[in-house]
MDAnalysis code that builds the backbone (N, CA, C; Angstrom):
import MDAnalysis as mda
import numpy as np

u = mda.Universe.empty(285, n_residues=95, atom_resindex=np.repeat(np.arange(95), 3), trajectory=True)
u.add_TopologyAttr("name", ["N", "CA", "C"] * 95)
u.add_TopologyAttr("resid", np.arange(1, 96))
u.add_TopologyAttr("resname", ["MET", "TRP", "ASN", "GLU", "GLY", "LYS", "VAL", "ILE", "GLU", "LEU", "THR", "ASP", "PRO", "LEU", "LEU", "CYS", "ASP", "SER", "CYS", "PRO", "GLY", "ASP", "GLU", "PHE", "LEU", "ARG", "TYR", "MET", "GLN", "ILE", "GLY", "LEU", "LEU", "CYS", "VAL", "GLN", "GLU", "ASP", "ALA", "TYR", "ASP", "ARG", "PRO", "THR", "MET", "SER", "SER", "VAL", "VAL", "MET", "MET", "LEU", "LYS", "ASN", "GLU", "THR", "ALA", "THR", "LEU", "ALA", "HIS", "PRO", "GLU", "LYS", "PRO", "PRO", "PHE", "SER", "VAL", "GLY", "ARG", "PHE", "ASN", "SER", "ASN", "ASP", "PRO", "ASP", "SER", "GLN", "GLU", "CYS", "SER", "LEU", "ASN", "PHE", "LEU", "THR", "MET", "SER", "ASP", "ILE", "LEU", "PRO", "GLN"])
u.atoms.positions = np.array([
    [46.899, 7.585, 104.945],
    [46.743, 8.237, 103.670],
    [47.047, 7.255, 102.537],
    [47.947, 6.301, 102.797],
    [48.270, 5.302, 101.777],
    [47.012, 4.523, 101.393],
    [46.284, 4.042, 102.403],
    [45.086, 3.242, 102.139],
    [43.976, 4.050, 101.482],
    [43.971, 5.349, 101.691],
    [42.954, 6.214, 101.097],
    [43.357, 6.714, 99.718],
    [44.549, 6.348, 99.259],
    [45.015, 6.781, 97.949],
    [45.383, 8.252, 97.895],
    [45.772, 8.822, 99.038],
    [46.091, 10.246, 99.120],
    [47.562, 10.497, 99.436],
    [48.419, 9.556, 99.082],
    [49.843, 9.670, 99.406],
    [50.466, 10.883, 98.740],
    [50.000, 11.227, 97.570],
    [50.583, 12.349, 96.824],
    [50.466, 13.657, 97.612],
    [49.515, 13.727, 98.547],
    [49.357, 14.920, 99.388],
    [50.540, 15.100, 100.337],
    [51.322, 14.057, 100.536],
    [52.485, 14.135, 101.417],
    [53.704, 14.723, 100.726],
    [53.628, 14.878, 99.413],
    [54.766, 15.389, 98.658],
    [55.068, 16.830, 99.048],
    [56.319, 17.096, 99.317],
    [56.762, 18.459, 99.593],
    [56.581, 19.277, 98.313],
    [55.855, 20.396, 98.365],
    [55.633, 21.206, 97.168],
    [56.922, 21.617, 96.462],
    [58.012, 21.743, 97.203],
    [59.284, 22.125, 96.596],
    [59.867, 21.008, 95.731],
    [59.389, 19.770, 95.945],
    [59.919, 18.630, 95.201],
    [59.045, 18.241, 94.013],
    [57.896, 18.851, 93.875],
    [56.951, 18.464, 92.824],
    [57.566, 18.511, 91.428],
    [58.409, 19.483, 91.152],
    [58.998, 19.597, 89.820],
    [60.127, 18.598, 89.591],
    [60.769, 18.157, 90.660],
    [61.925, 17.279, 90.499],
    [61.588, 15.794, 90.634],
    [60.395, 15.472, 91.125],
    [60.030, 14.070, 91.334],
    [58.597, 13.854, 90.863],
    [58.415, 13.122, 89.759],
    [57.059, 12.864, 89.276],
    [56.228, 12.111, 90.315],
    [54.928, 12.298, 90.290],
    [54.030, 11.691, 91.271],
    [54.130, 10.182, 91.343],
    [54.207, 9.506, 90.193],
    [54.283, 8.044, 90.214],
    [55.598, 7.561, 90.828],
    [56.666, 8.321, 90.625],
    [57.956, 7.980, 91.222],
    [57.891, 8.152, 92.735],
    [57.255, 9.242, 93.184],
    [57.097, 9.476, 94.620],
    [56.291, 8.345, 95.255],
    [55.208, 7.918, 94.606],
    [54.384, 6.835, 95.132],
    [55.198, 5.546, 95.272],
    [56.041, 5.283, 94.296],
    [56.884, 4.085, 94.342],
    [57.866, 4.167, 95.510],
    [58.498, 5.310, 95.690],
    [59.437, 5.482, 96.809],
    [58.721, 5.341, 98.151],
    [57.525, 5.887, 98.233],
    [56.750, 5.795, 99.472],
    [56.405, 4.332, 99.769],
    [56.002, 3.587, 98.739],
    [55.661, 2.180, 98.926],
    [56.879, 1.384, 99.387],
    [58.036, 1.643, 98.796],
    [59.263, 0.962, 99.211],
    [59.586, 1.315, 100.668],
    [59.434, 2.575, 101.023],
    [59.672, 2.998, 102.410],
    [58.734, 2.310, 103.382],
    [57.466, 2.177, 103.018],
    [56.508, 1.498, 103.890],
    [56.827, 0.014, 104.025],
    [57.323, -0.584, 102.963],
    [57.723, -1.990, 103.045],
    [58.890, -2.167, 104.011],
    [59.745, -1.166, 104.116],
    [60.926, -1.241, 104.978],
    [60.607, -1.100, 106.462],
    [59.403, -0.673, 106.809],
    [59.052, -0.480, 108.222],
    [57.948, -1.432, 108.678],
    [57.845, -2.577, 108.011],
    [56.863, -3.569, 108.425],
    [57.202, -4.098, 109.812],
    [56.163, -4.431, 110.588],
    [56.370, -4.868, 111.964],
    [57.205, -6.150, 112.040],
    [56.871, -7.120, 111.230],
    [57.601, -8.382, 111.223],
    [58.822, -8.250, 110.317],
    [59.995, -8.515, 110.867],
    [61.241, -8.363, 110.105],
    [61.251, -9.240, 108.856],
    [60.550, -10.363, 108.883],
    [60.510, -11.249, 107.716],
    [59.722, -10.639, 106.563],
    [58.873, -9.659, 106.863],
    [58.089, -8.985, 105.823],
    [58.845, -7.811, 105.208],
    [59.955, -7.421, 105.834],
    [60.752, -6.299, 105.316],
    [61.697, -6.784, 104.219],
    [61.904, -5.963, 103.204],
    [62.850, -6.370, 102.159],
    [64.289, -6.238, 102.652],
    [65.158, -7.032, 102.053],
    [66.583, -6.909, 102.342],
    [67.108, -5.665, 101.622],
    [68.290, -5.214, 101.996],
    [68.864, -4.039, 101.337],
    [69.095, -4.294, 99.854],
    [69.515, -5.506, 99.514],
    [69.711, -5.805, 98.092],
    [68.378, -5.756, 97.344],
    [67.298, -6.181, 98.001],
    [65.968, -6.095, 97.380],
    [65.540, -4.635, 97.213],
    [65.847, -3.815, 98.208],
    [65.500, -2.393, 98.130],
    [66.239, -1.740, 96.965],
    [67.517, -2.026, 96.828],
    [68.300, -1.471, 95.720],
    [67.695, -1.914, 94.390],
    [67.319, -3.183, 94.297],
    [66.719, -3.701, 93.078],
    [65.384, -2.988, 92.798],
    [64.572, -2.789, 93.833],
    [63.278, -2.111, 93.659],
    [63.474, -0.670, 93.197],
    [64.498, 0.000, 93.727],
    [64.749, 1.387, 93.352],
    [65.270, 1.507, 91.921],
    [66.050, 0.529, 91.488],
    [66.623, 0.573, 90.135],
    [65.655, 0.078, 89.069],
    [64.826, -0.905, 89.402],
    [63.958, -1.554, 88.434],
    [62.526, -1.034, 88.579],
    [62.152, -0.121, 87.711],
    [60.822, 0.495, 87.794],
    [59.707, -0.465, 87.430],
    [60.027, -1.602, 86.789],
    [58.989, -2.544, 86.390],
    [58.784, -3.653, 87.412],
    [59.599, -3.685, 88.473],
    [59.444, -4.715, 89.504],
    [58.118, -4.524, 90.223],
    [57.424, -5.628, 90.459],
    [56.159, -5.576, 91.181],
    [56.446, -5.501, 92.672],
    [55.829, -4.536, 93.338],
    [56.050, -4.351, 94.776],
    [54.881, -4.924, 95.562],
    [55.182, -5.505, 96.715],
    [54.141, -6.016, 97.601],
    [53.344, -4.848, 98.183],
    [52.130, -5.151, 98.630],
    [51.303, -4.120, 99.267],
    [51.698, -4.040, 100.737],
    [52.118, -2.875, 101.221],
    [52.542, -2.764, 102.623],
    [51.352, -2.834, 103.573],
    [51.587, -3.436, 104.718],
    [50.609, -3.448, 105.797],
    [50.820, -2.197, 106.638],
    [49.921, -1.965, 107.573],
    [50.053, -0.799, 108.452],
    [51.323, -0.950, 109.285],
    [52.154, 0.104, 109.345],
    [53.382, 0.015, 110.150],
    [53.042, -0.142, 111.627],
    [53.971, -0.694, 112.420],
    [53.696, -0.943, 113.833],
    [53.511, 0.332, 114.647],
    [54.105, 1.440, 114.199],
    [53.992, 2.697, 114.929],
    [53.536, 3.769, 113.966],
    [52.481, 4.449, 114.328],
    [51.971, 5.518, 113.481],
    [51.466, 6.635, 114.379],
    [51.833, 7.853, 114.060],
    [51.393, 8.985, 114.864],
    [50.080, 9.555, 114.358],
    [49.574, 9.040, 113.269],
    [48.321, 9.540, 112.730],
    [48.520, 10.838, 111.983],
    [47.437, 11.537, 111.795],
    [47.492, 12.791, 111.039],
    [47.549, 13.977, 111.984],
    [48.161, 15.022, 111.523],
    [48.228, 16.253, 112.290],
    [47.348, 17.295, 111.619],
    [46.468, 17.892, 112.376],
    [45.570, 18.914, 111.859],
    [45.810, 20.185, 112.658],
    [46.351, 21.201, 112.014],
    [46.679, 22.435, 112.729],
    [45.431, 23.171, 113.219],
    [44.267, 22.828, 112.701],
    [43.019, 23.459, 113.156],
    [42.425, 22.744, 114.361],
    [43.020, 21.618, 114.740],
    [42.538, 20.837, 115.863],
    [42.889, 21.568, 117.163],
    [41.909, 21.736, 118.075],
    [42.204, 22.435, 119.338],
    [43.270, 21.734, 120.170],
    [43.447, 20.422, 119.984],
    [44.466, 19.691, 120.740],
    [45.860, 19.871, 120.161],
    [45.987, 20.630, 119.073],
    [47.286, 20.796, 118.425],
    [48.194, 21.756, 119.180],
    [47.798, 22.203, 120.348],
    [48.624, 23.111, 121.145],
    [49.898, 22.422, 121.609],
    [49.955, 21.102, 121.522],
    [51.118, 20.351, 121.938],
    [52.274, 20.505, 120.963],
    [52.071, 21.190, 119.845],
    [53.111, 21.326, 118.833],
    [53.657, 22.745, 118.819],
    [54.832, 22.876, 118.295],
    [55.464, 24.180, 118.223],
    [54.874, 25.008, 117.090],
    [55.340, 26.226, 116.949],
    [54.834, 27.117, 115.924],
    [55.113, 26.618, 114.514],
    [56.179, 25.859, 114.327],
    [56.484, 25.345, 112.995],
    [55.920, 23.934, 112.795],
    [55.010, 23.527, 113.640],
    [54.265, 22.267, 113.558],
    [55.113, 21.020, 113.776],
    [56.271, 21.170, 114.398],
    [57.064, 20.023, 114.782],
    [56.712, 19.680, 116.224],
    [56.731, 18.419, 116.577],
    [56.404, 18.067, 117.947],
    [57.503, 18.530, 118.881],
    [57.131, 18.796, 120.093],
    [58.084, 19.253, 121.090],
    [58.261, 18.142, 122.124],
    [59.466, 17.941, 122.580],
    [59.758, 16.931, 123.586],
    [60.227, 17.606, 124.858],
    [59.808, 17.061, 125.962],
    [60.316, 17.516, 127.247],
    [61.429, 16.578, 127.654],
    [62.590, 17.126, 127.935],
    [63.721, 16.334, 128.362],
    [63.767, 16.389, 129.886],
    [63.660, 15.217, 130.513],
    [63.672, 15.144, 131.965],
    [64.914, 14.388, 132.419],
    [65.684, 14.947, 133.348],
    [66.862, 14.229, 133.835],
    [66.452, 13.017, 134.647],
    [67.333, 12.050, 134.694],
    [67.025, 10.834, 135.467],
    [67.652, 10.865, 136.819],
])
């Protein structure tokens, strides 16, 4: 969704009044930078604090994270693997 410019669709409707869209986009970009596959591409904690405090700082463009579950579509027939509240379910197996 980031690459398609649809990140704002991820905003929780309950947060829309408390967090402006541009602020949410900035937080999302910082979060994506923090999960880069190569540790050298991830910002340090001091850099993250600086990015969060300084709204005029230029942020790098994040690459695709190493792990992505893709999109969830509740109308998809394969969505039976999810619970009623659309959270994934795990089977715990003893060893």
